[in-house]
N, C-alpha and C positions, 0 to 999 in steps of 0.2 A: 504494500500500500504506500501511497505517497505521503499520507499524513498520519495514518494510524494503522496499527496492526490489529488483527482480530482479538488478540489477548488483552488489548486495552480498550475494548468496546465500552465507551462512556461518553456522556454528552459533551465533555470538554475536549475530546480528541477525535470523535468519530462523526463523520458526515453520513447521513442516511438518505438513500433514495427510495421512493415509493411509486409503484405503478398500480392503479386501480383503486377507485373510491366508491365501490358499490355498497350493498347492504352491510357487509362485514368489513371490507377494506377500509372504509371511512373511519369506523370505530377503532380499528387496530392502529391505523396511522395516527389517530388522535392521541392514543396513549403515549406514543413516542414523542409527539410534540409537547404534551403536558409534562413529560419527564425531562424536558429540556434539550432534546436532540434537535440539531439543525436538519431540517428535512426539505429535500427537493422532490417534487412530485409531478406526475402527469397522469391523465386519465382521458378516456375517449370523449367525454362531455365535460368541458371545463366548469360549467355551472355546478356540477356535483361536487367539485373540489372547493367551492367558495368557502364553506365553513372551516376547512382546514387552512386555506390561505389566510383567513381572518385570524387564525391562531398563530400565524407566523411562518407557515410553509412557503417555499418559493416555487413558482411555476416553471416548468420546462416544456418545450414544444414537442419533445419526442423522448422515447425511452433512452435513446443514445445520449441525449443531453443529460438525462437523469444520471446515467452511469458516469459520465464525464465529471460530474460534480459530487460524486459520492464515494465512500469507502465500502459501505455495505448497502446493497440494493435488495429490496423486497418487492414481491408482486403478489397481487390478489385479484385475478381477473375471472372471466366467466368459463370459457370452454377451451379445449385443446387448441383450436385454431387461433384463439386469442393469445394463448401462451406462446405458440410458435411465432406469431407475428411480433409479439413484444420482445422475445429473445433473439429470434433468428431472422426476422424480416429486415427489410430496408429501414434504416434508422432505428434498429433494435438495440437492445442492451449490449449484446456481444460486440457491437461495433464500437462501444465506448469503454469497454472494460480495460483495466490495467493489471499487470501481475500483482498478486496478493489480494485483490478484491474478493469479496464474498457475495454470491448471488443466492437469494433465498426465495423459492417459489412456494407460496402458501396455497396456490390453486390446486384443486383436485383435478388431476389430468392422467394421461396414460403413462405407465411405468417406462415404456420405451422412449417416450418423449423426454422424460426426466433424465434418462441415461444419455440421450443424444445431447441435451443441453450440458450435462456434466462433462461429457467428452470434449465438446467444443469449447467450453470454458477452460478446461485444463490445457487445451492447445494454446490458449492465450495467457496461461499462467494464473488463472483465477480459480477460486474454489466455488463449488456449487452444491446446494442442498435442495432436495424436494421435501417440503414440510407441510403437507396438507393438515387441516385442522378439523375438529369436530366440536360442536357446541352451538352452532347457529348464531343468529343475531344476538341472542341473550348472552351467550358466551363471549362474543366479540365485544359487546358493550361493557360487560362486567369483568373482562380480562380473565375469564375462567376457562378458556379454550383448552382442549387436549391437542397437543401438537405432536405429530408422528413424523420423525425425521430420518431421511436416508441421504447418503452421500458422504462427503468428507468428514470424518469424525473429528479431526482437529478443529474444523470450522464449527461443528456442533458444540463442542466443549467451550470454544472461545466466545460463543454468543449466548452464554448462560443468562446474562442480564437482559438480553432481548426476549428470550423465551419467558422470563419471569414477568416482564411487562405485559405480555399478551395472553398468557395462559396460566392455569393452575398445575398443569403437568406437561412436561416435554420429555420424550423418550427417544433415544437413538435406536433405530430399527435395523440398520445395516447399510450395505452398499447402496449406491445410487439406484433409485426406483423402489427401494424397500419402504419408504414412507408412503408412496402411492399404493403399494400392495396392501399395507396395513390399513389405509383408508378404505380400500375395497372391502376388507373384512368388516370394517365399521358400517359401510353402506349396506352390505348384505344383511347384517343384523338389523339395521334400521328398517329396511324395506319390508321384511316379513313382520317385524315388530309393529310397524305402523298399521298393517292390515289387521293385526290382532286388536290394537287399540280401538280402531274405528268400528270393527265388527262388534266388539264388546260394548261400546257405547250405544250402538244401534240396538243391540239386544236388550240392554238395560232400559232404554226408553220404551220399547215395545212391551216389556214386562211391567211397565208402569212404575218404575223406580225413580227416586229422587237422585239424579245423576251426580249432583255435587256430594251428596251423602255417600253414594257408592264410591266415588273417587277417594273420599276420606278413608274409606275402609280398605280399598285394594291397593292404593298407592304405596302404603308402607309395608305391604306383605310381599309374598314371593313373586307376585305379578308386577311389582314396582319397576319402573324404568324412567329414563330421562324424558322420553316422549310422553309417557303417561303423566308425569309431574308437570312438565312445561307446556305441552301442546294440547292435552285433553281439556284443560280449562278454557283455552281459546276456542276449541271446538264447541263447547257448551254455549258460548255466547255468540257463536257465528262469526268469530274473528279469524279470517283466513289470510290475513296479511302475511307476506313472506318473511320468514326468518331464513328460509332457504327455498329457492324457486323450484316448482315442479319440473320445469324444463331442464334445470341443472341436475336435478335428481335423476331424471331420465337419462341424461348424459352419463352420469356415474354408473347407472345400471347397465348401460350399453358397454362401458369399459369393463365392468366386472364380468359380464357374460362373455365378452370377447376374450378376456384373460382366462376365464374358466374353460372355454373351448380350446384355447391353446394348451392348457394344462390337462386336457382330457377329462374334465369334470362335468357331471350333470347336476345342475342346480335348479330343480323344478320350482322350488319356492320362490326364488328370485325371478324366474321367468314369469310366474303368475303375477307377482307384484308389478313387474314391468308392464304387463298387459293391462292391469287395473289402472296404473298411472297414465298409460296412453289414453284410456277412457277419460280420465280427469282432464288431460290436455285437450282432448276432442270436445269436451264440454266448455271450453274456453277458460280454463283455469291454469294454463301453463305458467303464468306469472304470479300465481297464488302460492301460498306455503304448502309444504309437503303434507300437512295435516288436512288439506282440502280433499284428500282421498275420501274423507267422510261424505262429501257431496256425491261422489260417484257410487259409493256403496249404498247410500240412502236411496239413490235413484233406482238402483237395481231392485229394491224392495218396494218401490212405488211410493216413497215418502219424500217430503221436502224438508231439508234441514233449515230452520228459520234463523233469523238474527237474534232470537231469544234462546234461553237455555232449555228449549224443548223442540220437539219435532212435530210438524203438523201432519 
């Protein structure tokens, strides 16, 4: 690095670059700014970055310019095509890296793409980490994300202060691509689990139960889960605003099923969940939260989930 080494990652010595200010990226970048880091950022739509610019971030017109002004660069964008463009495209991050820099991609993407970025970063003397996260918008706002990291272990260990600012747990999973594989495990668990959450709530309603009272009973038992605790209450009041977009979840399931095929695995539960989520998207809820699966399942039973804590 020209100004700082990974081992001295601190507001006084390290310039941070950031790409992507969506539902989660904005909160994550905000934590760094409030901790005193000098941040240069760019995103597809500048208006989405205005709150961060008001906190003191500097704007750059391209990912390349972000890299040129930073020692550590992080990205949180949408889909693999976005990651490829940000890192490997014209005006991308790799055009601006210097030896010793660290690149951290928080996006959930393909393990093969993570490995490609890692290899091309190494060719320029830079270190690269794939570091997908779990915890949704709540975890991003509260800095309680679970961060799953693959790539250069020396960089992972050096960025301990970064992980602590963004999440409650960060674990090194192995070589490049391992973070993304771990995130696929996470998404497979969530996909089938969300089907169970939504079906259970639909059953509880049709049985005439007080769903808030039901949640109070089951959330602390063996059926408890993050989705049940954090998303089921939103379902009860008809709040399907995204903590994580359905269309992005479909992207993750496509990656997981593709990797499963490559590994020679049959994952029928995940395949079923993907079909149900395709129905959610077809009903116009691709930009709603993953818990909007409730709407598709209710529709299959001929009921309409209202904006109140009941079903008509």
